[in-house]
Steps between C-alpha positions, in 0.01 A plus 500: 500500500695827531821312407328365193381848400842653557669227302253550209555878507877503521566231246217569262797459269585132499136383524318719252747624245623347187759276663718573199546868598602394854746245364648756258547764773638262762721335232628841387577614855682169570714539185572869574588406860745232383659741247537764777669252735739378230574862399567589868750216524674605174508869601591434869784736592846354549680553829729761356674757722438866411722759652330765716458822294736781601246733664378214720841380619673588826859625496633139497289408192250292697136544586414800717440403868231688692436517875213635711535835676289753692535877512578581869567871470432748222609862469627760254856622551853533364607208280835332440539282811791248464254238638274521190394144412745346748417274795527643857353428840377827650535836325641604158803728478408867445557641153833670432341805333159658497501598133160355414205346674289192431274245668694286747357164601639284782413141409489193726618192302263210574629200308824356361855502647473854647160448669467722811740765367417828327580682180449855370323602177525852356247588234512831308145616435384477136259324267507122531678511836327322793350714773580296811338533843579342840344157522516425121605149425753472215702258287870589499755391242803338670826526308872524578740762373838401339666487845239257628307749718126425507282783359123545506276704273124550452336242271122544554226510760416167658156402381482139613237537773253740334518305170441173687196657673353618166552155341338326805195733484473426124515124563246517784252710297525278193449181703220654712301613193582227245550209751664187343498647155701794641748259656541321165539833320776599741676166444480572129661840562788340688544254208500786249769683699708181518479454120619858439790473750611138435438481128421819305775732644785240502406388146512859371834549680616182328437669164210271409253641235252730670173406325520119564615561862216747570240275331613193697508696832155654422352157411638337820350787702161477325463123541576525871308824579180419313461141611599581862259796535207373297519121520563232232186511281395579145415861592861561614634303206317717248636814675850355502492417129369848423769664716786291352388591141473867595846491661642361177331783316637756750849359442474531119356852530766610751781376272343677198442824695858512637639427147299766317524772760875441572442519877837462678399516867819700566302797626470306833799512730473131607503390135807715431676337797408155365628594155830633652582234756324182383577537128377156387140578607280648220319813616231453231466142624446634852240746369326217317493274802359792703227559241396130501511441881330837555196406290436171689310638802244699298457220247442246778240725656301549180515136376385341828206747516402416137522125559284535814242719322466252207459200735246679724296627207498152335380346828229764555321433171554153364290571189724788385719427198876539505467821295262649762727402791801644316315829426392538866848421638653749255274777636659440838843487335460837332433666836799326645726604214399861542578511872822291477650720224477790747663285763784413269570851375457670834730250673778581252425875517523482882843338476622765258380808699844626600609475136192684373551769767862558379377523137228744594754757615750426221310725252520230223225438249242232593602306188862479613396398849263222377743359243805511728629155608381512863137598433482299173584185696201556728272583205613188316459285814143629553407453135639144480330406828170658382505316160578164664230573762230589246572193281513268802130568569337351185770228494433378857124547471498285184700222668279513812174497299619192306559324831191626682237434233410167337562473128130398458414866566616569145218304340192678356270380782716536816236548770344147504790286635606724788152556655436146635857500636422822689186352648684186611760724669223682691344165616842378609 
């Protein structure tokens, strides 16, 4: 009995709707899926070798090797020890002069060929310099000087353990609260990350066109994430079709925005490094891909809510016409748009806080600040995301209503046919 009820509720689609609408949506998604797979094969990056950019090389031109280390002893004293960065067993040599002082850190090397030995770091105090303390776990860069002597220098703090703990807590909380749906959502997240690392980034490095690459990557992610988290049914299918259409819209808007505003992306240091050292990668292409992939999460959130609202409302009142269901679902959607636009803009503003802080003390006019490349990128990103978000609501709601409500409901006397069906359902 309960199984029957659940089945009727979840798939009110295939039983009650105009079967035509279901066939059209399923057919469209199948065709889009096939196109995406073919496009992924065509755009798949070749196994080309790209030289490591200069700032990321070690002295020999290879990849930088890092080892684990722990601060054993920390003090402030004269600098200039001949043992700086070198490998030794017990104590470093004393400095030859006492001209200036700095932070001296005795480091125990805990991995690699010199495990069990020690090295010395000397760090002059200043902005951007690490403030080390005894017991801190570090990553050390291991290099050799021209004579072949191994040298160690500070790379970064070791964050493996605390990061792992935070991720484990995240996974446990998601699974505890959302149960199997949470597990499926996490699997979708892993798949999304794999698509970015194995397809999107290598394809951009390969010089493939940014918009097709980002659209294919986004589509692969959406198919996997939505069906994994929300199950294979018409409700999810309507959300997926709405999200794919909105993503296409976001791509067109992003391209148009970048073209008319002449955004370069060169205000960001990472982009400048890419432009300098990986010359065949288009910075505007990278910006575009970022705009498109960045809009997916919010779009997905809104479209699945709209699809669910439309299906629930249609199931609650079987005598309501498609227009009534659409109007009711849109009322939910308008609230959602209002709150999600804040989410979108505040998320970008949060990321740009250091930048805004620098501008606030620069004494420049607010117009110059807002139209400068760095802030203009965030404004454009928020605006494009917001437009795609707002348009995705009526779009997805329309698709979902077509699937959730029988075509008969369009006729002048809709109430008669559904009522007996409702009574039968109650007796069952």
